N, C-alpha and C positions, 0 to 999 in steps of 0.2 A: 124916523131919523131926521134930524134937523138939516137945514140947507148947509150950514157950516160943516157938519160932519160929512155930508155927502160930498161937498167941495173938497175937503181934505182927503177923502178916500179916492176921488177921481185924480187929484193931484199926485197922490202917492202911486197909484197904478200907472199913471202917465210917466212918472219918473222911472219906474221899473222898466217899462217897455222901451224907453228911449235911452236907457243906460248903455254905456259902452259894451258891457258884457252881453246885453240882450241884442245889441246891434252888430256885434262883432261878426265878421264874415268867417265862413269856414276857411281853413287853410287850403291853399291851392294843392291839387294833386300833382304828382310827378308828371303825369301826362299833360296837365294844363300848363305847367311850367315849360315843358319841352315844346309844346305846340306854340306857345307865345314866342319862344325863341325862334322857332322855324318860321313863323309868320314875319318876324322882323328880318330874318335872313333873306326871305324871298322879296322883301321890300328894300333890301340893302340899307336898312336903318341901323347904323352902328350903335347908336345910343340905346334904342329899344332892344337890340340884340344883346348888348352887354348887361342889361338889367337882370338877365336870368342867371348870371354867373356869380359864384362865391369868390371871395378874394383869393382863395387858394386853389382856384380851378386848375386842373391838370389834364392835358390831352395826351393820350397814348396812342401809338400805332401798333396794333397787334402784329407780331408777337413780342415786340420790344419791351423790356422790363422798365426802361427809363422813359420818362415822359418826353414828348417832343416839344411841348409848350407848357409853361407853368406861370400862373399868375394872371390877373385881369389885364394888366398893362400889356403883357406880351400877346395875349389873345386879341386885345383891341388892335394892336399894330398889325398882327397877321390878317385879321378880317377887314380892317379898314382898307388895306391895300388890295385885298381880294375884291371887295365891293367896288372900288374905283376901277379896277381892271376888267370888271365883269358886268357890263350894263344889262345883259340879258340873263343874268344868273337866276336860276330857279330850281328848287328841289321839290320833288314829288314823292310822297310816301307810297311805296309799293306795298309794304306790310308793316304793321306796328304791333308789338307785344308789350304789354305793361305788366310788370311783376314787382310788387311791393314798391320800392323807391327807384326801380330801374325801368327805363323805357328803351326798348330795342327797336330801332327803325331800319328798315331796308329802304334806302333812298336812291332815287334816280335823279341825277343833277345834270342840268344843261347850262351852257353859257359860261362855264367856269374859265376864267382868264380869256374870254372871247372865243373859246373853242366850241364848234358845233357838235363835238363828240359827247356822247352820254357817258357819264361817270357813275358807276354803281358802287355804293358803299353800304356797309352795315355799321351802325353806330350804337353803342350802348351808353346811354346817359344815366348818370347816377345823381340823385337829387337828395339834398339834406336842407331842412329849414327853408323850403321853397326856392332853393338855389341849386343850379347844376354845379357840382364840385368835381366831377370826373367824367371824361368822355373817352371811350376806347373805340378806335376806328379800325374796321376790317376792310381791306381792299381786295379786289379780285386778283 
């Protein structure tokens, strides 16, 4: 094999290995999306927190049929205020179940609105195209 042919083969193989398809990352799992969202929540990072949500995000409080909050801007306003009023806000996962595109978290939250009380919630996050599009909240 000539040097030129060898050079062309190496160049071709290099282009295959560095192509966008070869280097494409695996899509995030529903659990990875929700965990990134929780990490931003715990840092009270509104911009990072909002990255996880679809434009049509809807938040429901069980058993209500109508959503309590709809759309990214409404969610941003809700949580930006909460983050400002809650300097010690932190959520700990008590238990997590992942089922297909759903992540079910039992969360223990402290510091909400400056309160020392522990708030326990169960949240069902539904993920589509690496974005949370629906959250259903269960309160005690």
